Structure formats: C-alpha cells, structure tokens
C-alpha positions as MATLAB code, in Angstrom:
seq = 'MVVRLFIASSSGSVVIKKRQQAIVGFLEANRIPFEAVDITMLEDQRLWMYRNIPEDKHPEKGNPLPPQIFSDQQYCGDYEDFFQAKENNTVFSFLRLPSHPASQVGPGSETPRWPFGTFQR';
ca = [
      87.017   -8.226   52.905;
      89.793   -6.245   53.014;
      92.938   -7.295   52.583;
      95.068   -5.784   55.107;
      99.451   -5.585   54.457;
     101.495   -4.893   57.267;
     105.119   -3.561   55.768;
     107.621   -1.257   57.028;
     108.011    1.800   54.704;
     112.249    2.736   56.523;
     112.972   -1.335   57.078;
     116.706   -1.325   56.161;
     116.625   -4.771   55.743;
     117.093   -5.957   52.125;
     114.749   -9.041   52.562;
     112.146   -7.283   53.809;
     111.257   -4.406   51.438;
     111.795   -7.273   48.200;
     109.075   -9.410   50.640;
     107.094   -6.382   50.547;
     107.315   -5.278   46.865;
     106.506   -8.991   45.926;
     103.616   -9.277   48.321;
     102.436   -5.573   46.679;
     103.448   -6.840   43.191;
     101.263   -9.954   43.697;
      98.070   -8.072   44.347;
      98.364   -5.107   42.408;
      99.019   -7.675   38.884;
      95.931   -9.631   40.338;
      94.035   -6.824   41.040;
      93.694   -7.885   44.422;
      92.456   -4.866   46.420;
      94.587   -4.154   49.530;
      95.475   -1.152   52.259;
      98.839   -1.008   53.057;
      99.440   -0.196   56.449;
     102.675    1.596   57.256;
     103.807    0.193   60.770;
     106.852    2.327   61.421;
     104.497    5.239   60.996;
     100.944    4.180   63.297;
     102.152    3.314   66.060;
      98.564    2.041   67.058;
      98.558    0.194   63.919;
     101.895   -2.111   65.186;
     100.221   -3.167   68.232;
      97.193   -3.682   67.037;
      99.507   -6.457   64.683;
     101.405   -7.673   67.337;
      97.994   -8.542   69.422;
      96.173   -9.967   66.740;
      98.892  -12.601   65.422;
      99.149  -15.976   66.764;
     101.388  -16.408   69.412;
     102.821  -19.964   66.979;
     103.842  -17.603   64.770;
     105.793  -15.065   67.142;
     109.540  -15.132   67.194;
     111.146  -16.916   69.845;
     112.519  -12.880   70.369;
     111.568   -9.630   69.266;
     108.254   -9.014   67.282;
     107.010  -10.683   64.150;
     108.558   -8.668   61.175;
     106.643   -7.217   58.501;
     105.065   -8.733   55.837;
     101.932   -9.714   57.716;
      98.751  -10.008   56.087;
      95.579   -9.931   57.324;
      92.186  -10.088   56.121;
      89.975   -7.550   57.874;
      90.978   -7.763   61.223;
      91.436  -11.960   60.635;
      95.162  -13.045   60.408;
      96.141  -14.922   57.355;
      99.819  -14.997   57.437;
     103.378  -13.695   56.463;
     105.982  -13.785   53.734;
     106.666  -17.203   54.125;
     103.038  -18.395   54.618;
     102.220  -16.406   51.621;
     104.592  -17.780   49.821;
     103.403  -21.184   49.965;
      99.735  -20.371   49.528;
     101.323  -18.904   46.231;
     103.211  -21.811   45.153;
     100.233  -24.279   45.706;
      98.012  -21.668   43.721;
      95.830  -20.967   47.129;
      96.230  -17.082   47.451;
      92.586  -16.225   47.046;
      91.881  -18.877   49.822;
      94.932  -17.900   51.626;
      93.408  -14.196   51.765;
      90.201  -15.618   52.249;
      88.368  -14.197   48.970;
      85.574  -16.090   47.452;
      87.097  -16.005   44.110;
      89.562  -13.743   41.733;
      88.556   -9.913   41.789;
      89.670   -9.172   38.472;
      87.823  -11.450   37.031;
      84.673   -9.703   38.745;
      84.067   -6.717   36.065;
      81.024   -4.762   35.427;
      78.272   -5.545   32.950;
      79.538   -3.744   29.682;
      82.306   -2.357   31.582;
      86.096   -3.271   31.871;
      86.600   -1.728   35.344;
      86.685   -3.905   37.995;
      84.332   -2.995   40.604;
      86.751   -3.709   43.711;
      89.527   -0.445   43.882;
      92.924   -0.456   43.869;
      95.154   -0.863   46.867;
      96.045    2.022   49.091;
      98.300    3.304   52.080;
      97.592    4.230   54.777;
     100.427    6.353   56.992;
];
C-alpha cells in the first residue's frame, strides 16, 4: 500500500504549508513510505483528488484544500483527520497500514524494507 499525500507546493497559505510539513515530517520520521503529489503541477491528479474525496468532506464553497491523504486509491482524510488519529495514537490504522513500517527491517540489516517518500511533479 502506498500512502499518497496531495499537497500544493505553491500555496500562499501559511496554514496549508505548515499542515503539509507536519504530515510529511511525521511520515518521514516514522519511515512510512509515501508519494507526495503536487496538485498545483498536475491537473489530472488534482481532478482525481477532487473526485475521490467523499461529498461530506467537501466544503460548502469551493474545493477541498490540501493536504489530503489517500492509501492507494482509498480516501483516508484531511489534516484534521490525520491530527485526530495522531492524538489518538491510531495513525497506522488511519493510513490503512498493517503496523509500524520502521520495525520491519530485514534480518541482519538496519535498512527498512520500504522506501522513503517520493515527490511527484
């Protein structure tokens, strides 16, 4: 399973930037593999994100704002959902991951089996 984090690299909002950084920092610190998808550069990915966020998560006006989190093709939630899962210590189930990836190292190796995050533009 791949965690896909939809972000906006050229957002003028400090709040959006800080929220994106908080999620990326958590994923990297916990060695959770992820793909950051920049919706400001990829029109088709932005439209895909909008179509795959449940209606009840859409704001009254406009479109859902990044960051938005998916596990493969399945919607996990937005920053508020991630923050709540982090507070409840349920991030791995929120991300639909079986367990903490950093603990999954090969025998006699210190290298995790999963790659770190990638960035897509």
